Short mmCIF file of the C-alpha atoms (twelve columns), coordinates in Angstrom:
data_MODEL
# 
_entry.id   MODEL 
# 
loop_
_atom_site.group_PDB 
_atom_site.id 
_atom_site.type_symbol 
_atom_site.label_atom_id 
_atom_site.label_alt_id 
_atom_site.label_comp_id 
_atom_site.label_asym_id 
_atom_site.label_seq_id 
_atom_site.Cartn_x 
_atom_site.Cartn_y 
_atom_site.Cartn_z 
_atom_site.pdbx_PDB_model_num 
ATOM 1   C CA . UNK A 1   143.474 95.038  136.086 1 
ATOM 2   C CA . UNK A 2   146.765 95.729  134.327 1 
ATOM 3   C CA . UNK A 3   149.394 93.085  133.650 1 
ATOM 4   C CA . UNK A 4   152.951 94.043  132.838 1 
ATOM 5   C CA . UNK A 5   155.574 91.824  131.222 1 
ATOM 6   C CA . UNK A 6   159.179 92.957  131.315 1 
ATOM 7   C CA . UNK A 7   162.101 91.923  129.154 1 
ATOM 8   C CA . UNK A 8   165.652 92.925  128.349 1 
ATOM 9   C CA . UNK A 9   167.594 92.439  131.567 1 
ATOM 10  C CA . UNK A 10  170.790 90.476  131.919 1 
ATOM 11  C CA . UNK A 11  174.523 90.734  132.479 1 
ATOM 12  C CA . UNK A 12  176.500 93.671  131.124 1 
ATOM 13  C CA . UNK A 13  180.017 94.955  131.697 1 
ATOM 14  C CA . UNK A 14  180.613 98.306  133.383 1 
ATOM 15  C CA . UNK A 15  180.167 101.068 130.837 1 
ATOM 16  C CA . UNK A 16  177.862 98.934  128.736 1 
ATOM 17  C CA . UNK A 17  174.233 99.431  127.732 1 
ATOM 18  C CA . UNK A 18  170.965 97.612  128.184 1 
ATOM 19  C CA . UNK A 19  167.425 98.295  127.053 1 
ATOM 20  C CA . UNK A 20  164.498 97.236  129.199 1 
ATOM 21  C CA . UNK A 21  160.987 96.912  127.824 1 
ATOM 22  C CA . UNK A 22  157.644 96.582  129.563 1 
ATOM 23  C CA . UNK A 23  154.523 95.503  127.725 1 
ATOM 24  C CA . UNK A 24  151.137 96.430  129.143 1 
ATOM 25  C CA . UNK A 25  147.999 94.312  128.777 1 
ATOM 26  C CA . UNK A 26  145.899 97.457  128.394 1 
ATOM 27  C CA . UNK A 27  145.984 100.579 126.267 1 
ATOM 28  C CA . UNK A 28  148.543 102.921 127.830 1 
ATOM 29  C CA . UNK A 29  147.528 106.123 126.024 1 
ATOM 30  C CA . UNK A 30  145.516 107.411 128.935 1 
ATOM 31  C CA . UNK A 31  147.569 105.904 131.765 1 
ATOM 32  C CA . UNK A 32  148.643 108.672 134.092 1 
ATOM 33  C CA . UNK A 33  152.214 107.550 134.615 1 
ATOM 34  C CA . UNK A 34  154.538 104.710 133.689 1 
ATOM 35  C CA . UNK A 35  158.022 104.139 134.941 1 
ATOM 36  C CA . UNK A 36  160.872 102.051 136.218 1 
ATOM 37  C CA . UNK A 37  162.045 101.434 139.766 1 
ATOM 38  C CA . UNK A 38  164.955 99.354  140.964 1 
ATOM 39  C CA . UNK A 39  165.816 97.467  144.122 1 
ATOM 40  C CA . UNK A 40  169.411 96.572  144.865 1 
ATOM 41  C CA . UNK A 41  170.482 93.923  147.394 1 
ATOM 42  C CA . UNK A 42  169.417 94.995  150.868 1 
ATOM 43  C CA . UNK A 43  167.913 98.230  149.583 1 
ATOM 44  C CA . UNK A 44  164.426 99.647  149.236 1 
ATOM 45  C CA . UNK A 45  162.780 100.020 145.860 1 
ATOM 46  C CA . UNK A 46  163.531 103.437 144.384 1 
ATOM 47  C CA . UNK A 47  162.362 105.284 141.264 1 
ATOM 48  C CA . UNK A 48  164.725 105.434 138.307 1 
ATOM 49  C CA . UNK A 49  162.654 107.131 135.617 1 
ATOM 50  C CA . UNK A 50  159.004 107.968 135.009 1 
ATOM 51  C CA . UNK A 51  157.006 109.274 132.069 1 
ATOM 52  C CA . UNK A 52  153.571 110.858 132.232 1 
ATOM 53  C CA . UNK A 53  150.738 110.662 129.717 1 
ATOM 54  C CA . UNK A 54  151.693 114.214 128.692 1 
ATOM 55  C CA . UNK A 55  155.174 112.960 127.746 1 
ATOM 56  C CA . UNK A 56  156.903 114.674 130.637 1 
ATOM 57  C CA . UNK A 57  159.738 112.705 132.202 1 
ATOM 58  C CA . UNK A 58  161.550 112.575 135.515 1 
ATOM 59  C CA . UNK A 59  164.822 110.843 136.332 1 
ATOM 60  C CA . UNK A 60  166.743 109.951 139.432 1 
ATOM 61  C CA . UNK A 61  169.773 112.222 139.672 1 
ATOM 62  C CA . UNK A 62  172.103 109.269 139.180 1 
ATOM 63  C CA . UNK A 63  170.331 108.359 135.926 1 
ATOM 64  C CA . UNK A 64  170.166 111.796 134.309 1 
ATOM 65  C CA . UNK A 65  172.128 112.012 131.083 1 
ATOM 66  C CA . UNK A 66  172.612 108.246 130.830 1 
ATOM 67  C CA . UNK A 67  169.120 106.747 130.916 1 
ATOM 68  C CA . UNK A 68  166.207 107.516 128.594 1 
ATOM 69  C CA . UNK A 69  162.612 106.476 129.187 1 
ATOM 70  C CA . UNK A 70  160.184 106.340 126.271 1 
ATOM 71  C CA . UNK A 71  156.660 105.133 125.695 1 
ATOM 72  C CA . UNK A 72  155.226 103.615 122.539 1 
ATOM 73  C CA . UNK A 73  151.471 104.075 122.710 1 
ATOM 74  C CA . UNK A 74  150.930 102.052 119.530 1 
ATOM 75  C CA . UNK A 75  152.620 99.005  121.078 1 
ATOM 76  C CA . UNK A 76  151.552 99.677  124.675 1 
ATOM 77  C CA . UNK A 77  155.129 99.533  125.873 1 
ATOM 78  C CA . UNK A 78  157.433 101.621 128.019 1 
ATOM 79  C CA . UNK A 79  161.160 101.314 127.498 1 
ATOM 80  C CA . UNK A 80  164.269 102.249 129.418 1 
ATOM 81  C CA . UNK A 81  167.544 102.706 127.561 1 
ATOM 82  C CA . UNK A 82  170.425 102.520 130.015 1 
ATOM 83  C CA . UNK A 83  173.910 103.605 128.962 1 
ATOM 84  C CA . UNK A 84  177.242 103.781 130.787 1 
ATOM 85  C CA . UNK A 85  176.039 101.346 133.414 1 
ATOM 86  C CA . UNK A 86  177.840 101.122 136.750 1 
ATOM 87  C CA . UNK A 87  178.300 98.118  139.063 1 
ATOM 88  C CA . UNK A 88  176.300 99.835  141.802 1 
ATOM 89  C CA . UNK A 89  173.310 99.816  139.459 1 
ATOM 90  C CA . UNK A 90  173.035 96.068  139.768 1 
ATOM 91  C CA . UNK A 91  169.455 95.530  140.882 1 
ATOM 92  C CA . UNK A 92  166.095 94.087  140.053 1 
ATOM 93  C CA . UNK A 93  164.320 96.584  137.816 1 
ATOM 94  C CA . UNK A 94  160.539 96.833  138.052 1 
ATOM 95  C CA . UNK A 95  158.104 98.384  135.619 1 
ATOM 96  C CA . UNK A 96  155.227 100.310 137.173 1 
ATOM 97  C CA . UNK A 97  152.038 101.865 135.899 1 
ATOM 98  C CA . UNK A 98  149.942 104.328 137.883 1 
ATOM 99  C CA . UNK A 99  146.325 104.263 136.761 1 
ATOM 100 C CA . UNK A 100 144.065 107.126 137.781 1 
ATOM 101 C CA . UNK A 101 140.643 105.743 138.657 1 
ATOM 102 C CA . UNK A 102 137.780 107.839 140.019 1 
ATOM 103 C CA . UNK A 103 138.437 106.136 143.356 1 
ATOM 104 C CA . UNK A 104 142.099 107.089 143.304 1 
ATOM 105 C CA . UNK A 105 145.441 106.074 141.835 1 
ATOM 106 C CA . UNK A 106 146.364 102.395 141.778 1 
ATOM 107 C CA . UNK A 107 149.848 101.037 141.127 1 
ATOM 108 C CA . UNK A 108 150.552 97.936  139.072 1 
ATOM 109 C CA . UNK A 109 153.995 96.299  139.083 1 
ATOM 110 C CA . UNK A 110 155.821 94.030  136.711 1 
ATOM 111 C CA . UNK A 111 157.508 90.859  137.913 1 
ATOM 112 C CA . UNK A 112 160.986 92.397  138.034 1 
ATOM 113 C CA . UNK A 113 163.965 91.920  135.786 1 
ATOM 114 C CA . UNK A 114 167.518 91.324  137.016 1 
ATOM 115 C CA . UNK A 115 170.219 93.645  135.716 1 
ATOM 116 C CA . UNK A 116 173.784 92.752  136.695 1 
ATOM 117 C CA . UNK A 117 176.644 95.110  135.924 1 
ATOM 118 C CA . UNK A 118 179.902 93.252  136.389 1 
ATOM 119 C CA . UNK A 119 183.158 92.465  134.645 1 
# 
């Protein structure tokens, strides 16, 4: 079982920056993939950025060039630096880990963290 605790959300003005952090209860060095999804009002949950245990990253097109995902294996955390935020990026942001067991991949989700981009 993996527990994830998120922090760093809040209210920011358009064009501002926020940094989200997600702390894992287990060693993340061997975890297949960690990432961030978001769910805006009335929308489905969609991926924002992911990072694999190899260090490879993927970003939603809308996030490329503005968001950076990193992992700190020593602290068992995954972070998302978000710059130049837009009002349409107001959403609940969820941390996710994908653990590769012999029986298959299992997803674990954080509790969600509200990010509001508004003047």
